[in-house]
TORMAR-634965 format. One record per residue (C-alpha): x, y, z; residue in one letter. Coordinates in steps of 0.25 Angstrom, whole numbers, plus 5000, padded with zeros to 4 digits. Example, Ala and Ser with C-alpha at 12.3 -4.5 7.8 and 13.67 -1.06 7.14 Angstrom:
2
504949825031A
505549965029S
This chain:
771
517454275399M
516654345388A
516754295374L
517154375362R
516154405352P
516054305340Q
516954355328R
516454345314T
517554325304F
517254365290R
518154365278R
518854485273R
519154495258Q
520454565255V
520554635242D
521854595234S
521954745230S
522154775245D
523254675246S
524054745235D
523854885239S
523954875254D
524754765261G
524254805275T
522854755274K
522354635282E
522454495276Q
521654375279S
522154235283A
521954125273E
521253995275E
522053865276P
521953765265A
521653645274E
520253605277S
519753565291G
520853635299R
520853785303P
521853865296S
522753965305A
523354035293G
522554155295G
522854165310R
524354135308T
524454235297E
523754335305G
524754315316A
525954315307E
525554435299R
526454555300P
526154675309R
526154765297G
525054695289A
524154695302R
524354835305S
523954895292A
522454885295R
522254975307G
522454905320R
523154785314G
522154685317R
521654595306V
520454505307W
520454425293A
519754295289S
520554195281S
520454185266R
520554055257R
521754045249S
521554005234P
522153865236G
521253835248A
519953875243A
519353735242S
519553705256R
518353695265G
518853725278D
519153875275G
518053925284G
518653845296A
520053905293E
519454045292C
518754025305R
519953965312T
520954075307A
520054185311D
519754135325L
521254125328S
521554255323T
520454315332D
520954255344E
522354305341E
521954445339E
520954455349G
520154565342E
518754565336L
518654545320P
518254645310L
516954605303P
517354605288E
516754545275N
517654495266K
517354395254D
518254275251D
518554225238E
517954085240S
516454075243P
516553945249S
517553995260S
516654105262D
515454025266S
516253925274S
516954035282C
515654115284S
514953985289L
516153955298E
516254095304E
514854085309K
515153955317E
516454005323V
516853925335S
517553985347P
518553865347I
519753895337V
520653785333K
522153835332I
522953775320P
524353715324D
525653765318A
525753655307A
524453695301F
524753845301I
526153815294Q
525453725284A
524353835281A
525453945279R
526253855270R
525053835261K
524753975261R
526154015256E
526053905245L
524753965241A
525354105238R
526654065233T
526254085218P
526054225221G
527354255228D
528154285216Y
528054365203I
528054275190S
529054315180L
528254255169D
527554375162V
526654275154N
525854235167H
525454365174P
524654355186S
523154385185T
522454485193T
521654375201S
522954305204E
523554435209S
522354465217K
522354325223R
523854335226S
523654475232N
522554425241G
523354305245E
524554395249D
523654485257S
522954375264E
524254295267S
525054415272D
526454355272P
527554405281D
528354525278D
529454445272H
528454375263E
527754505257K
527954535243R
528354685241I
527754765230L
528854855224F
527854915214T
526554945221P
525354975212K
525355125210P
524155195215Q
523555325213T
523355425224L
521855405225R
522055255226Q
523055275237R
522155365245M
520955275243A
521655155248E
522155235260E
520755285264S
520155145263S
521255085271I
521055185282R
519555165282N
519655015283E
520655025295D
519755125302S
518455035300S
519154905304E
519754975317E
518355035321S
517654905319Q
518754835327E
518754935338D
517254935339E
517154785340S
518254775350Q
517554885359D
516254805358T
516954685363W
517654755374E
516354815379Q
515654685380Q
516854625388Q
516754745397M
515254725400R
515454585403K
516554605412A
515754715420V
514654615422R
515554515427I
516254615436T
514954665443E
514554525447G
515954495453Q
516254625460S
515654585473I
516354455473D
517654525470L
517554625481L
517254515492H
518454435486S
519354555486S
519054585501K
519254435505S
520554435498Q
521054565505T
520654505518L
521454375515K
522654455511K
522854515525F
524054445531D
523954435546S
525454415547S
525654565544I
525854645557S
525554795558F
526054895568A
525454905581P
524355015583V
524255085596N
523555205601L
524755295600E
524855265585I
523355295583I
523455425591K
524655475584K
523955445570Q
522755515575L
523555635580N
524255655567S
522955645560R
522355745569L
523555835567T
523355835552L
521855865554L
522255985563Q
523256035553D
522256025542S
521156095551H
522156215554R
522456235539S
520956235536H
520756335548Q
521856425542R
521256425528E
519856445535Y
520356565542E
521056615530K
519856615522Y
519056685533E
520156795532Q
519956805517D
518556815519I
518656925529K
519657005521S
518756985508S
517557045516K
518457155521T
518857185507A
517457185502I
517057275513E
518157375511K
517857375496L
516457405499E
516657505509S
517857575502G
517857685492P
517157685479D
517857605469Q
517557705458A
518257815466L
519457725468N
519457695453Y
519357845450K
520557875459F
521457765453Y
521057805439K
521357955442G
522657915448M
523057825436K
522757935426I
523558035435Y
524757945435V
524657925420E
524558075417N
525758105426I
526658005419I
526258055406D
526558195410C
527958155416L
528258075403N
527958195395E
528858285403K
530058195406I
530758235393S
530658385397S
531158355411I
532358275406V
532758385396E
532658495406L
533558415416E
534558395405S
534558545401S
534858575416M
535958475418Y
536658525405T
536558665410L
537158625424L
538158535417L
538758645408K
538858745420H
539558645428S
540558605417E
540858745414A
541258775429L
542058645429L
542758685416K
543058825420R
543658775433R
544558675426Q
545058775416D
545358875427E
546158775435L
546958735422K
547158885419C
547658925433E
548558805434S
549258835421S
549358975425Y
550058935438L
550958835431Q
551458955422Q
551659035434L
552558935440S
553458935428R
554359065428K
554859035414D
553459055408E
553259195415T
553459325408L
554459435412A
553359505418S
552959385427G
551559375420S
551159245414L
550759225399A
549259175400L
548259175389D
546959255389E
546159135393K
546959085405D
547059235409Q
545559245409R
545259115416I
546259165427L
545559295428E
544159235430E
544659135440I
545259255449E
543959335447A
543059225452R
543959205464R
543959355467V
542459345467Q
542359225476R
543259295486R
542459415486Q
541159325488A
541859255500R
542259385506V
540859435506L
540259305511S
541359305523G
541959175519N
543459215520C
543859065524D
543759015509H
544958945502Q
545258975488E
544958855479G
543658815487T
542758895478S
541958815467S
542158925457D
540758915450E
540559055446E
540059085432L
540059215424S
538759295424P
538459255410A
538659105413E
537759115425M
536659185417T
536659085406N
536658965416F
535459025424H
534759055411K
534858915405R
534458855419Q
533258945420G
532758905406D
532858755410I
532058785423L
531058865415Q
530858745406D
530758655418C
529558735423K
528858715409K
528858555410V
527658545419F
526958675416E
525858605409D
525658495419V
524758495431H
525358495445D
524758365448D
525658305438F
526958385440C
526958415455N
527558315464V
526758345476Q
525458335468N
525858205462I
526158145475L
524758195481L
524058115470K
524857985474F
524658015489Q
523158015487Q
523257875480W
524057825492R
523057885502E
521857825495K
522257695490F
523557655497P
523557515493D
523557545478S
524557655480Y
525557565486Y
525257445476E
525557545465A
526957575470F
526757725469V
527957755478G
528857685468F
528257765456C
528157905461L
529757935461P
529757905446K
528457985444L
528958105452L
530358105446S
530158195433P
529458305442L
530558305452I
531658315441R
530958435436V
531058505450Q
532458455451L
532858525438L
533158655445D
533858585457W
535358595457N
535958505468P
537358575467L
536858715471K
536858765485M
535458825484D
534758705478S
533558655485M
533658535493G
532958405489L
532158395502D
531558535500R
531058505485M
529558505483P
529558365477W
530358315489F
529358365499T
528158315491A
528758175491I
529158175505T
527758215509E
527158105500F
528058005507M
527658045521E
526158045518S
526357895513G
527057855526M
525857875534E
525157755529D
526257655534V
525357535532G
525257555517K
526557615514E
527557525507D
528757605507G
528757655492S
528257795496D
529457805505K
530457795494K
529757895485I
530758015489L
531957925488S
531557875475A
531358015469V
532658055474I
533357935468N
532657945455K
532758095453T
533658175463V
534858085464V
535058075448P
534958225447R
536058235458L
536858135451T
536858215438D
537258345445F
538458265452V
538958205438E
538758335430M
538658465438I
539258445452W
540658505455D
541358425467P
542258545469L
541058635473S
540758625487T
539358685486S
538958595475Q
539458475483T
538858515496R
537458535491I
537558415482L
537858325494T
536658385502V
535658345491H
536258205490C
536158185505R
534658225504V
534458135492A
535158015499F
534358035512E
533157975505Q
533957845502F
534357825516A
533157735519S
533457645507E
534357525508T
534857525494E
535657635487V
534957695475S
535757695462K
535557845460S
536257875473K
537357785469Q
537557855456D
537557985463L
538657945472L
539457885461K
539358015453S
539758105465V
541058015467A
541358015453A
541158165452R
542058195464M
543158105458K
543158175445K
543258315452S
544458265460I
545158225447E
544758345439D
544658465449D
545758445459V
547158505456F
548158545466I
549458595460P
550758575467L
551758695465Y
553158715469P
553358795482K
554158895474S
552958935465S
551958945477E
552559075482E
551659075494G
550159065496K
549859185487M
550459125475S
549559075463P
550158935464H
549758925479S
548458985477K
548058895466F
548558775474Q
547758815486E
546458835478R
546658695472Q
546958635485F
545658695491W
544858655479G
545358505481A
545058515496L
543658575492K
543358455483L
543858365495F
542758425504G
541758415493N
542058265491I
541858235506L
540558305507L
539958175501W
540258105514N
539058025517G
538558015503L
539757955496L
540357825502P
541657855511D
542557775502D
542257855490I
542357985498L
543757945504Q
544257895490N
543858035483L
544158135494G
545358065502L
545957975491G
545858055478K
545758205484L
546458215497L
547658125495N
547858155481R
547758305481Y
547558375494L
548658305502I
549658325491I
549358475491A
549458485506L
550858415506T
551358515496N
550858635505A
551658705516I
551258655530P
550558755537G
549158805542P
548558795527D
548958645526V
548258615540V
547058695536K
546958615523K
547058485530C
545958535540S
545058555528Q
545358415523I
545058355536A
543758435538A
543258385525C
543358235530L
542058175534P
541958145549D
541258015546K
542557955541W
543157975555F
542057935564E
542657815569N
543257845583S
544157725582A
544957785571M
546457815574R
546857835560T
546257915548S
545757855535L
546757795525P
546457905515Q
546858005525L
548157955528E
548958045519N
548158165525F
548558125539V
550058105535Q
550058245529F
549458305542L
550558235550L
551658295541Q
551058435541S
551058425557A
552458385557R
552858505548K
551958605555L
552558565569S
553858625565T
553358755560T
552558875565E
551258805562F
551358695573R
549958735579N
549358675566E
549758535571L
548458545579N
547658555567G
548358435560I
548058355573I
546558395572L
546558345557I
547158215561L
546158195572V
545058225562K
545458125552V
545658015564K
547158015562A
547258005578L
548557925578S
549258025570Q
548658145578A
549158085591E
550558065586S
550558205580L
550158255594T
551158185601E
552258215591E
552058365592H
551658365607R
550258435604L
549058425612E
548358295615P
547458235604L
546258235613T
546358385615A
546558415600Q
545258335597T
544458405608A
544858535601V
């Protein structure tokens, strides 16, 4: 075992001022008073010293030599006592000493201590407990005179005594309960306190650095010695460890038997793992080869492809073209919206004027007939007292009816019923004003794009530009999702073309014959030739344009301008709607614009039933035959309601069946028409009206061959037919029963038709249906 380096112990002189100002400085152990025996006072005191006093100097390690007390200065064994205390303290702490030079108060003790320090023996004599107790008692007796403050003011302590007592206190370092607390410390200036703190920090850092340096030096020496020893013993240790491992083998331990099957199984599992690893590596190798081939192909394609400068020029031109057309449309869209609003306003005023005139005429004529039915309000001459306004309205109504009769006679339509006319005639002045304002709006419409080149305002030219892009660079074309952007780009241009389009006029152009419709169709068909690159976006361009542009326009016409009582308007409107809805047939989802249009149609028809249908019921005494005013008015109103019934059912296939049955059968047939038929006299006219009602019913509702009874909403109609048949069977109009049976067969009331045939002994039902 390596020996520690020999320590040198030097005395450290403690200034008395340090003990007064800072109680945390290290204190040295005192020499014992007995000669010839080593004193353990320093060692014991160092062991019993409180932690707070030791930790005040950096790392808390204090290496101090003992100091003679004033009472034991004459003893000659101070050097031995100093050496014994220091050695014992070193062995307890296990650290290297810090070399310091401190002078003692006694020159004799300095000489003796210094001589003995040079002859330090490694053998240390440890004092017993009795010796330690005696030394502690003597030390306490030595400092007793300074433990109290004298009350005698005539004997003040001198400066030397105070310094000596302070030095003794700092050296002895009593326990915590024996310390004397200074309640009034000596006041210090700021500069003194700063200087004191800086000196303490410098001393701590210097002592720590010296101590760490000496400790590192000793550790390095020990490590070098240990390495030299280890190098010589490494071979022996290796042989000894091998022999020990061999000796540890226990022959009593039994292992599982090993046979060829087990070895073969392990080898097969290992071979399987290697084969899997080989296959994975082979796949990666093939993948890398494929990547290399594709990269080479791409390089060859790029090298043999068109010039990149030309491609860049095309894309740059296309970008500029799209930006210019977007700027143009953004500038013109406000004018387009303004023209659309003006056209809608003009048509709305025209429609409201016709509706208001019809309602006013209905009220005027109804009030006139009510006055006519009251005999007490008539004058002696038999004429009625009417104001000039009502008289003028009645004259205008009759004049327009005469004109329509003359027009029907000239056209050869003699089978027309009064009340089925729409009565949409205007005076020449009103027609002139309407056409003039409409012409002004259309003239302004032509000026919208008069300063724009055809490449930016013509739908066909715009589509040709994008068609060139699709043919030259199909990949970039479909990656840009041009098919989804074109409907929004073309919408303002199509709205301008639809500004003169009125879907309620019989002479209006069909959607499929419009230029923009044809151009979009050709663009889509040319794109379908390249099936490999086509992603389906170009197929939906036409449906998207109709959904975004045409259907909202149809919705506006239905809500504001359409008159459900007009058969011509309803018929042409349904034609345009069917053409528009055909483009949505391939789509699984129903567009929101289509749903809005159908909801507007249903709401408008419901409002017309509530506001326009009026069939009065007069007493039979006031009818006076078919030529009376009451009878004529009632007939006109009935045929007008029946006309609305037919117009509603024209929406078959567009509106759901439940909505049509609710509006046509529930609200109109059962509420108005059946009541009017019940009040009429049974005869050929009633059968004719019932035949017209049955002719309006869609055949799709009765396609089920297993039906034996009619629809629930037609139950009242079937019962009325049976009642009319019973009444007609007893009159001269018995031959009208065949017509009633045909109506029952039409509405699939087969059970009622068979019972009626058997009851009145008519021809078999099969023969009737064959006819």
